[in-house]
C-alpha positions in Angstrom: -0.6 30.4 -102.6 2.8 30.6 -104.4 4.5 31.2 -101.0 2.9 28.2 -99.5 3.7 24.5 -100.0 1.2 21.7 -99.8 1.2 17.9 -99.8 -1.8 15.7 -99.9 -3.0 12.2 -100.0 -6.7 11.5 -100.2 -8.4 12.7 -97.0 -5.3 14.3 -95.4 -3.4 17.4 -96.5 -0.9 19.8 -95.1 -0.3 23.4 -96.0 2.8 25.3 -94.7 5.2 28.1 -95.5 8.3 27.6 -97.5 10.3 26.8 -94.4 8.0 23.9 -93.7 6.4 25.7 -90.7 2.8 26.0 -89.7 1.7 29.1 -87.9 -1.9 29.8 -86.8 -1.4 33.6 -87.3 -1.2 33.3 -91.1 -4.3 34.4 -93.0 -4.3 31.4 -95.2 -5.4 28.0 -93.8 -2.1 26.5 -92.9 -2.1 23.3 -90.9 -2.5 19.5 -91.1 -6.1 18.7 -92.1 -8.1 15.6 -92.3 -11.9 15.2 -92.8 -12.4 18.9 -92.4 -10.5 19.2 -89.0 -7.1 20.8 -88.4 -5.0 18.4 -86.5 -1.9 20.6 -86.4 -2.2 24.3 -86.1 1.4 24.9 -85.1 4.5 23.0 -86.3 7.4 25.4 -86.0 11.1 24.6 -86.0 13.9 26.6 -84.4 17.6 25.9 -83.9 19.1 27.6 -80.9 16.0 29.8 -80.8 16.3 31.0 -84.4 13.8 30.5 -87.2 15.2 29.0 -90.3 15.5 30.4 -93.9 14.6 28.3 -96.9 17.4 27.7 -99.3 15.4 25.4 -101.6 12.2 23.4 -101.6 11.6 20.2 -103.5 7.8 19.8 -104.0 7.8 17.9 -107.3 5.4 15.3 -106.0 2.0 15.7 -104.4 2.7 13.5 -101.3 6.4 14.2 -100.5 8.3 17.4 -99.9 11.9 18.3 -98.9 13.0 21.6 -97.4 16.7 22.7 -97.3 17.1 25.3 -94.6 19.7 27.4 -92.7 19.4 29.6 -89.6 18.9 33.3 -90.0 18.9 35.3 -93.2 21.4 34.4 -96.0 24.6 36.6 -96.3 27.5 36.8 -98.7 29.9 37.3 -95.8 29.2 34.6 -93.3 28.9 30.9 -94.2 26.3 29.0 -92.2 27.8 26.6 -89.7 24.7 24.4 -89.7 22.0 23.5 -92.1 18.8 21.5 -91.7 16.9 19.2 -94.1 13.2 18.5 -93.4 12.0 15.5 -95.5 8.3 14.8 -95.1 5.6 12.6 -96.6 1.9 12.2 -96.2 -0.1 9.0 -96.5 -3.1 8.8 -94.2 -0.7 10.1 -91.5 2.2 12.6 -91.6 5.9 11.8 -91.2 8.8 14.2 -91.1 12.5 13.3 -91.0 14.5 16.1 -89.4 18.3 16.2 -90.1 20.7 18.7 -88.6 24.1 18.9 -90.4 27.3 20.4 -88.8 29.5 22.0 -91.4 32.4 22.9 -89.1 35.5 20.9 -88.1 34.4 20.9 -84.5 31.7 19.2 -82.4 28.8 21.5 -82.1 25.9 21.7 -79.5 22.5 22.7 -80.6 19.0 23.1 -79.1 16.5 22.0 -81.6 12.9 22.8 -80.8 9.6 21.8 -82.5 6.8 23.9 -81.3 3.5 21.9 -81.6 -0.2 22.7 -81.2 -3.5 21.5 -82.4 -6.6 23.7 -82.3 -8.9 21.1 -83.9 -10.5 23.9 -85.8 -13.2 23.0 -88.3 -12.3 24.2 -91.8 -15.2 26.7 -91.6 -13.6 28.2 -88.4 -10.0 28.5 -89.7 -10.2 32.1 -90.8 -12.5 33.1 -87.9 -11.8 33.7 -84.3 -12.3 30.2 -82.8 -14.4 29.7 -79.7 -14.3 26.0 -79.3 -17.1 24.4 -77.2 -15.2 21.3 -76.5 -12.0 20.9 -74.5 -8.4 19.9 -75.5 -6.1 17.8 -73.3 -2.5 16.9 -73.7 -0.6 13.9 -72.4 3.1 13.2 -72.7 5.4 10.3 -72.4 9.1 9.8 -73.2 8.6 9.8 -77.0 4.9 10.8 -77.5 2.7 13.8 -77.3 -1.0 13.1 -77.5 -3.5 16.0 -78.0 -7.1 15.1 -77.6 -10.2 17.1 -78.4 -13.7 16.2 -77.2 -17.1 17.9 -77.8 -19.8 15.5 -76.7 -19.5 12.6 -79.2 -17.1 14.5 -81.4 -13.7 13.1 -80.6 -10.4 13.7 -82.5 -6.8 13.1 -81.6 -3.4 14.1 -82.8 -0.6 11.7 -81.7 3.1 12.8 -82.3 5.9 10.4 -81.7 9.7 10.9 -82.0 12.4 8.4 -82.8 15.1 10.3 -81.0 15.0 11.1 -77.3 13.9 14.6 -76.4 12.1 16.6 -73.8 8.4 16.0 -74.7 6.2 18.7 -73.3 2.6 19.7 -73.9 3.6 22.5 -76.3 6.3 20.7 -78.3 9.6 18.7 -78.2 13.0 20.0 -77.4 16.2 18.2 -78.4 19.6 19.1 -76.8 22.0 17.5 -79.2 25.7 17.3 -80.0 26.8 16.8 -83.6 30.4 15.8 -84.4 32.6 17.5 -87.0 30.9 17.4 -90.4 28.4 15.0 -88.8 24.7 14.9 -88.7 21.8 14.1 -86.3 18.4 12.8 -87.3 15.0 12.2 -85.7 11.8 10.9 -87.3 8.6 12.5 -86.2 5.3 10.8 -86.9 1.9 12.4 -86.7 -1.3 10.3 -86.6 -4.7 11.9 -87.1 -7.4 9.9 -85.4 -11.1 10.3 -86.2 -13.3 8.5 -83.7 -16.8 7.3 -84.5 -19.9 7.4 -82.3 -19.0 4.0 -80.8 -15.4 5.1 -80.0 -13.8 3.3 -83.0 -11.1 4.8 -85.1 -13.0 5.4 -88.4 -9.9 5.8 -90.5 -8.7 2.3 -89.6 -11.9 0.8 -91.0 -11.4 2.4 -94.5 -9.6 0.4 -97.2 -7.0 3.2 -97.6 -7.4 4.7 -94.2 -4.2 3.6 -92.5 -0.7 5.0 -93.0 0.7 4.4 -96.5 4.2 4.7 -97.6 5.3 7.1 -100.4 6.1 4.1 -102.4 2.6 2.8 -102.1 1.1 6.1 -103.0 3.4 6.5 -106.0 2.5 3.0 -107.2 -1.2 3.7 -107.0 -1.0 7.1 -108.8 1.3 5.6 -111.4 -1.1 2.8 -112.1 -4.0 5.2 -112.5 -2.0 7.5 -114.8 -0.8 4.5 -116.8 -4.5 3.7 -117.6 -5.0 7.1 -119.2 -4.6 7.6 -122.9 -1.0 8.5 -124.0 -0.5 12.0 -125.4 2.1 12.8 -128.0 2.2 16.4 -129.2 4.5 19.2 -130.4 2.9 21.7 -128.0 4.9 21.8 -124.8 2.3 23.7 -122.8 -0.3 21.0 -123.7 2.0 18.2 -122.8 2.9 19.7 -119.5 -0.6 20.6 -118.6 -1.8 17.0 -119.4 0.9 15.4 -117.3 0.2 17.7 -114.3 -3.6 17.3 -114.6 -3.4 13.5 -114.4 -1.1 13.7 -111.4 -3.3 16.2 -109.6 -6.5 14.2 -110.4 -4.8 11.1 -109.0 -3.8 13.1 -105.9 -7.2 14.6 -105.3 -8.9 11.2 -104.9 -10.2 10.7 -101.3 -12.2 8.2 -99.3 -15.7 8.7 -98.1 -16.2 8.0 -94.4 -19.8 6.9 -95.2 -19.2 4.4 -98.0 -15.4 3.9 -98.1 -15.2 4.5 -101.8 -12.7 6.6 -103.7 -14.1 10.0 -104.8 -12.7 13.1 -106.3 -12.3 16.0 -103.9 -13.0 19.4 -105.4 -9.8 21.2 -104.5 -7.2 22.2 -101.9 -7.4 23.7 -99.4 -11.1 24.7 -99.0 -12.8 22.0 -100.9 -11.3 18.6 -100.1 -14.6 16.9 -100.2 -17.5 15.9 -102.5 -19.2 18.8 -104.3 -22.2 18.0 -106.5 -21.5 20.6 -109.2 -17.7 20.4 -109.1 -17.7 16.6 -109.0 -20.1 16.3 -111.9 -18.3 18.7 -114.2 -14.9 17.1 -113.3 -16.4 13.8 -114.2 -17.6 15.1 -117.6 -14.0 16.4 -118.3 -12.4 13.2 -117.2 -14.8 10.8 -118.8 -13.0 10.3 -122.1 -9.7 9.5 -120.3 -10.5 7.6 -117.1 -14.1 6.5 -117.2 -13.7 4.1 -114.4 -13.4 7.0 -112.0 -16.9 8.2 -112.6 -19.3 5.5 -111.1 -18.4 6.0 -107.5 -19.3 9.7 -107.7 -22.5 8.9 -109.5 -23.6 6.4 -106.9 -22.6 8.6 -104.0 -24.7 11.5 -105.4 -27.6 9.2 -106.1 -27.4 7.6 -102.7 -27.5 11.0 -101.0 -30.2 12.4 -103.2 -32.7 14.6 -101.3 -35.8 12.8 -100.1 -37.5 15.3 -97.8 -38.1 19.0 -97.2 -35.5 20.4 -94.9 -35.1 24.1 -94.9 -31.9 24.1 -92.9 -30.1 22.0 -95.5 -32.0 23.4 -98.5 -33.0 19.7 -99.1 -35.9 18.8 -101.4 -37.1 15.5 -102.9 -35.0 14.6 -106.0 -32.4 17.3 -105.4 -28.7 16.5 -105.8 -26.4 17.7 -103.0 -24.1 20.7 -103.2 -21.5 19.9 -100.5 -20.8 17.2 -98.0 -18.7 17.9 -94.9 -17.5 15.8 -91.9 -16.3 18.5 -89.4 -17.6 19.6 -86.1 -19.7 22.5 -87.3 -21.6 20.2 -89.7 -22.0 17.5 -87.0 -23.5 20.0 -84.5 -25.5 21.7 -87.2 -23.8 25.1 -86.9 -23.4 24.6 -90.7 -25.9 22.7 -92.9 -23.3 20.7 -94.8 -24.2 17.2 -93.7 -25.0 17.2 -96.6 -26.1 20.6 -97.9 -28.3 20.9 -101.0 -27.9 24.6 -101.8 -27.3 24.3 -105.6 -29.8 24.6 -108.3 -27.6 23.2 -111.1 -26.3 20.0 -109.6 -29.6 18.2 -110.2 -29.9 18.8 -114.0 -26.1 18.3 -114.3 -26.5 14.9 -112.6 -28.8 13.8 -115.5 -26.5 15.1 -118.1 -23.6 13.2 -116.6 -25.6 9.9 -116.5 -26.4 10.2 -120.2 -22.9 11.2 -121.2 -21.4 8.4 -119.2 -23.6 5.8 -120.9 -22.9 7.3 -124.4 -19.2 6.9 -123.8 -19.0 3.6 -121.9 -22.1 1.7 -122.9 -22.8 0.9 -119.3 -26.6 0.5 -119.6 -26.8 -1.4 -116.3 -26.0 1.7 -114.4 -28.7 3.7 -116.2 -31.3 1.0 -115.4 -30.2 0.8 -111.8 -30.6 4.5 -111.3 -33.8 5.0 -113.1 -35.8 6.0 -110.0 -33.1 8.6 -109.0 -32.9 10.0 -112.5 -36.7 10.4 -112.7 -36.7 12.1 -109.3 -34.1 14.5 -110.5 -36.0 15.4 -113.7 -39.2 15.8 -111.6 -37.4 18.2 -109.2 -36.6 20.5 -112.2 -40.3 21.1 -112.9 -41.6 21.1 -109.2 -39.4 22.4 -106.5 -36.9 23.9 -109.0 -39.7 26.0 -110.7 -40.3 28.2 -107.6 -42.6 30.6 -109.5 -44.4 28.2 -111.8 -43.1 29.9 -114.9 -41.4 26.9 -116.5 -37.9 28.1 -115.5 -35.4 26.9 -112.9 -35.1 29.3 -110.0 -33.3 29.4 -106.7 -33.8 31.0 -103.3 -32.4 29.5 -100.2 -34.7 28.1 -97.5 -32.0 28.7 -94.9 -31.8 32.5 -94.4 -29.1 32.2 -91.7 -26.3 30.0 -93.2 -27.6 29.0 -96.6 -26.0 30.1 -99.9 -27.8 33.1 -101.4 -26.5 32.4 -105.0 -27.0 28.7 -105.9 -25.5 28.7 -109.4 -21.8 28.1 -110.1 -21.1 31.8 -109.5 -22.1 31.4 -105.9 -20.5 34.5 -104.3 -22.8 37.2 -103.0 -22.2 39.8 -105.8 -21.9 37.5 -108.8 -25.4 38.1 -110.2 -26.0 41.7 -111.1 -27.5 44.1 -113.6 -25.3 45.8 -116.1 -25.0 48.9 -113.9 -24.0 46.8 -110.8 -27.3 46.7 -109.0 -28.2 43.3 -107.4 -31.6 41.7 -108.2 -33.9 40.3 -105.5 -34.7 36.6 -105.0 -35.7 34.2 -106.4 -33.3 34.3 -109.4 -33.3 32.3 -112.6 -29.8 32.4 -114.2 -29.6 31.7 -117.8 -27.2 28.7 -117.7 -29.6 26.9 -115.3 -32.2 26.9 -118.1 -29.7 25.5 -120.5 -28.8 22.7 -118.1 -32.5 22.0 -117.6 -33.1 21.9 -121.4 -30.1 19.5 -121.9 -31.2 17.3 -119.0 -34.7 16.9 -120.5 -33.2 16.0 -124.0 -30.9 13.5 -122.4 -33.5 12.1 -120.1 -35.7 11.5 -123.0 -33.0 9.3 -124.6 -32.6 7.4 -121.5 -36.4 6.8 -121.1 -36.8 5.7 -124.7 -33.7 3.5 -124.9 -33.4 2.0 -121.5 -36.6 2.4 -119.5 -39.0 1.4 -122.2 -41.1 4.5 -121.6 -41.6 6.3 -125.0 -44.5 8.3 -123.6 -42.2 9.8 -120.9 -39.5 10.4 -123.6 -42.0 12.3 -125.8 -43.1 14.4 -122.8 -39.6 15.4 -121.9 -38.8 16.3 -125.5 -42.0 18.4 -125.7 -41.1 20.2 -122.5 -37.5 20.8 -123.7 -38.8 22.3 -127.0 -41.2 24.6 -125.1 -38.4 25.6 -122.7 -36.2 26.5 -125.6 -38.8 28.6 -127.3 -39.7 30.5 -124.0 -36.1 31.0 -123.2 -35.2 32.5 -126.5 -38.1 34.8 -126.1 -37.7 35.9 -122.5 -34.0 36.0 -122.0 -32.9 37.6 -125.3 -31.8 41.2 -125.2 -32.5 42.4 -128.7 -30.8 45.8 -128.3 -27.6 44.2 -127.0 -27.8 40.9 -128.9 -27.0 38.5 -126.1 -28.9 36.6 -123.4 -29.6 38.1 -120.0 -27.6 36.8 -117.2 -30.9 36.0 -115.3 -34.5 36.9 -114.7 -35.4 38.6 -111.5 -38.4 37.8 -109.3 -40.6 40.1 -111.4 -39.5 38.5 -114.7 -37.3 41.4 -115.6 -34.0 40.7 -117.4 -30.8 41.0 -115.4 -28.7 42.4 -118.2 -25.0 42.0 -117.3 -22.8 40.5 -120.0 -21.1 37.4 -118.6 -19.4 34.2 -119.5 -22.6 32.3 -118.6 -23.8 32.7 -122.2 -21.0 30.3 -123.3 -22.6 27.6 -121.1 -25.8 28.1 -123.2 -23.9 27.0 -126.3 -22.7 23.9 -124.5 -26.3 23.0 -123.5 -27.7 23.5 -127.0 -30.6 25.9 -126.0 -29.4 28.7 -128.2 -31.2 29.4 -131.5 -28.8 28.7 -134.4 -29.5 32.2 -135.7 -28.2 33.8 -132.5 -25.1 31.7 -131.9 -22.8 33.9 -134.0 -23.6 37.0 -132.0 -22.8 35.1 -128.8 -19.5 34.0 -130.2 -18.6 37.6 -131.1 -19.3 38.7 -127.6 -17.4 35.8 -126.0 -14.3 36.4 -128.2 -14.7 40.1 -128.2 -12.5 42.5 -126.2 -15.0 43.0 -123.3 -14.9 39.3 -122.3 -11.8 37.7 -123.9 -8.6 38.6 -122.3 -6.2 36.7 -124.5 -5.6 34.4 -121.5 -9.2 33.2 -121.5 -12.8 34.5 -121.2 -13.6 36.6 -118.2 -16.6 35.9 -115.9 -17.9 39.4 -116.3 -17.3 41.9 -119.2 -14.9 44.8 -118.4 -17.5 47.5 -119.0 -20.1 46.2 -116.4 -20.7 48.0 -113.1 -19.2 45.3 -110.9 -16.3 44.4 -113.1 -13.1 43.7 -111.1 -10.3 41.7 -112.7 -9.4 40.3 -109.3 -13.0 39.8 -108.2 -13.9 36.2 -107.5 -16.8 35.9 -110.0 -16.9 39.4 -111.4 -13.9 39.6 -113.8 -11.5 36.7 -113.2 -10.8 33.9 -115.7 -11.9 30.4 -114.6 -10.3 27.6 -116.6 -13.2 25.2 -116.1 -15.6 27.8 -117.3 -13.5 28.3 -120.4 -13.4 24.5 -121.1 -17.2 24.3 -121.1 -17.4 27.4 -123.4 -14.9 25.8 -125.8 -17.1 22.6 -125.8 -20.1 24.8 -126.6 -18.3 26.6 -129.4 -17.4 23.2 -130.8 -21.0 22.1 -130.6 -22.2 25.0 -132.7 -19.5 24.5 -135.3 -17.2 27.4 -134.2 -14.1 25.3 -134.3 -11.5 28.0 -134.9 -13.0 30.1 -132.0 -13.0 27.1 -129.8 -9.3 26.6 -130.7 -8.6 30.2 -129.6 -10.0 29.5 -126.2 -8.0 26.3 -126.0 -4.8 28.0 -127.0 -5.3 30.9 -124.5 -5.9 28.6 -121.5 -3.0 26.3 -122.4 -0.8 29.3 -122.9 -1.7 30.5 -119.4 -1.0 27.0 -117.9 2.7 27.1 -118.6 3.0 30.1 -116.2 1.5 28.0 -113.4 3.9 25.1 -114.0 1.2 23.2 -115.9 -1.2 23.3 -113.0 -4.2 25.6 -113.8 -5.5 27.3 -110.6 -9.1 27.7 -109.7 -9.1 31.2 -111.2 -6.7 33.9 -112.3 -7.0 37.6 -112.8 -8.9 39.0 -115.8 -6.2 41.4 -117.0 -5.6 41.8 -120.8 -2.9 39.7 -122.3 -1.5 42.8 -123.9 -1.2 44.4 -120.4 0.6 41.5 -118.7 3.1 39.1 -120.3 1.8 36.4 -117.9 -1.5 35.6 -116.3 -1.7 37.3 -112.9 -2.5 35.0 -109.9 -5.7 35.3 -108.0 -4.5 35.5 -104.3 -6.6 32.8 -102.7 -7.3 30.5 -105.6 -7.5 26.8 -104.8 -4.7 24.8 -106.4 -4.9 22.0 -107.3 -8.6 22.1 -108.0 -10.3 19.2 -109.7 -12.3 21.0 -112.4 -9.2 23.1 -113.3 -7.1 19.9 -113.5 -9.8 18.5 -115.7 -9.7 21.5 -118.1 -6.8 20.4 -120.3 -8.5 17.0 -120.8 -11.7 18.6 -122.0 -9.8 21.0 -124.2 -8.1 17.9 -125.8 -11.5 16.4 -126.5 -12.6 19.7 -128.1 -9.4 20.0 -130.3 -9.6 16.4 -131.5 -13.3 16.6 -132.0 -14.1 13.4 -130.0 -17.8 12.5 -129.9 -19.3 9.1 -129.1 -21.9 8.0 -131.7 -23.4 4.5 -131.1 -20.6 2.0 -130.9 -18.1 4.3 -132.5 -16.0 7.3 -131.6 -16.2 10.2 -134.1 -12.8 11.9 -134.5 -12.9 15.3 -136.2 -9.8 17.3 -135.2 -9.4 21.0 -135.5 -6.1 21.8 -133.8 -5.3 25.5 -133.4 -2.8 27.0 -135.8 0.8 26.7 -134.7 0.1 23.9 -132.2 1.5 21.2 -134.6 0.7 17.5 -134.0 -1.6 16.2 -131.3 -1.9 12.4 -130.9 -3.9 10.7 -128.3 -3.5 6.9 -128.1 -5.7 4.2 -126.5 -8.8 6.3 -125.9 -11.2 4.0 -123.8 -14.9 3.5 -124.4 -17.6 1.2 -125.6 -15.6 0.8 -128.8 -12.6 -0.7 -126.9 -9.6 1.6 -127.5 -9.0 3.9 -130.4 -6.3 6.5 -131.4 -6.9 10.0 -132.5 -4.5 12.3 -134.5 -4.8 15.9 -135.3 -2.5 18.4 -136.9 -2.7 22.2 -137.1 -2.4 24.1 -140.3 0.9 25.9 -140.9 4.2 25.4 -139.2 4.0 24.3 -135.5 5.6 26.3 -132.7 6.3 23.9 -129.9 6.7 26.8 -127.5 3.4 28.4 -128.5 1.9 30.1 -125.5 4.7 32.5 -124.7 
């Protein structure tokens, strides 16, 4: 990712190399994308037939980039006679201003060529060999190239216009130019991405934010959102930098839903620029104390698309909350089940948890009453379709054996759930954190039933079920010889005994017996799981451990934020601070932008956190991580109409001050200070 440059605005994003070029041969998904379709697969600039070399790239904002380029490779012995500036912005559509500068004392002639192609690949097809079933046509005029793709009712178009005259062909535009001594030549290229609906209308044009927006308009919208967030003052530079970058990225990741036209939070660039149940809910929990007004659209979207039938292809069941919603060709023609897809066992209890936490923070009881039926349906799903084996636990097994997800917990890669020796269990599986989420959902559902639905009998039932679940869980999942909870139960009820970060989610949920919490903390902060940069997904002595394996040894910032919250819940404030310090220390090496994941090497081995090669960045729940860590360090907890503030700032971090924290109490300020002298550069 570090050799690639991206810009994004809502539904549209572009990924290119450091020259500004897009080439389909690259392994990573470069291109101009919108609503899960690639509208540009080639955008390649040459001058006199030569590729250009990047001198510098300005990518300081999410929606605007500038590339400074020269032909050929740099040399100490020959000054470039010409240089090129590519200034681009994105805002519903994509615009690039191309400037060629003559650095000689004579008039120069150049052939400037922009090679252009659009394969209209679905995002699922980008890294595969594409065999499109539709057909693409190209039409040209003096200043326009129009590329059209049709597959039955699926209709997309890329329209490229140029301000300067050129030779417009079906594969690009050629400019034969003359530039005076120390002069310059400029053209402006504009690329429109058109998404047609079933009636032939341009869907983008019907959305409130769907048309082209100027960088000024995007900047104003993002600045206005960021201005509403609490103001952070602190002595810790990594924290300050991560907070600023997180707010910027969260603002940039907002996108419009085609179906409802509301602003939602995309999960991450480039693979996950859409609504994800689990990711969107956890990001909402992280963001809630800072920008609570962002949360209701996500809640209503998830509630509106709640499962209502049995559909094996989509893993849909009544009451179940979706996993992923896609708009591309493969979803539309049911090559993939993502329209929407429900293959997640955790999004449903997490939905109930978010509803309760949202009300506790904001006091918005109207929303809770409005969604009573959906909340009850989610709680009912836990005990019916979620309990596949009738054992009182939450299990998963895909109904779609062709394209469904095998693992339907947050660690959803194929090899993430294993025994200590590396063997993989059969299905169905009941991972430990799912039981914690189910427990927490029942406790929170009981509060909603008693307080807002006037149903004390249902509240008592949920509390009784939660107590029984906690008792069973602590009996059946505990490994007495190793003193931690099993990662999962297999189909025979045997314990899947790998040591993983999942046990930290149990602390967050509250399902852990108080007497056992200390041993979990020792494991989480011990050398097998804790790297110094964060807690690994899998301990380093387990059979499948790989420090650069997606879910089997990497460090995930969001995972660590929930673990820190769990440590705080059980009173392990110093240990929570160690996790906070580690993740914030890592953030400075990523320019304040925490990636989806990074390698699980020891901090003593590497003086910096090692990048995971295909990590999404920015990613919503990684951007939300510094916010949740702030909540943990300042000890922020809503209690009735008041906000409890009980800070425990890690040693050496100095002063942490958060002003104008919004909630049902209006706005309040929080101040924490670490013990001992602060080190503003802590994290090196």
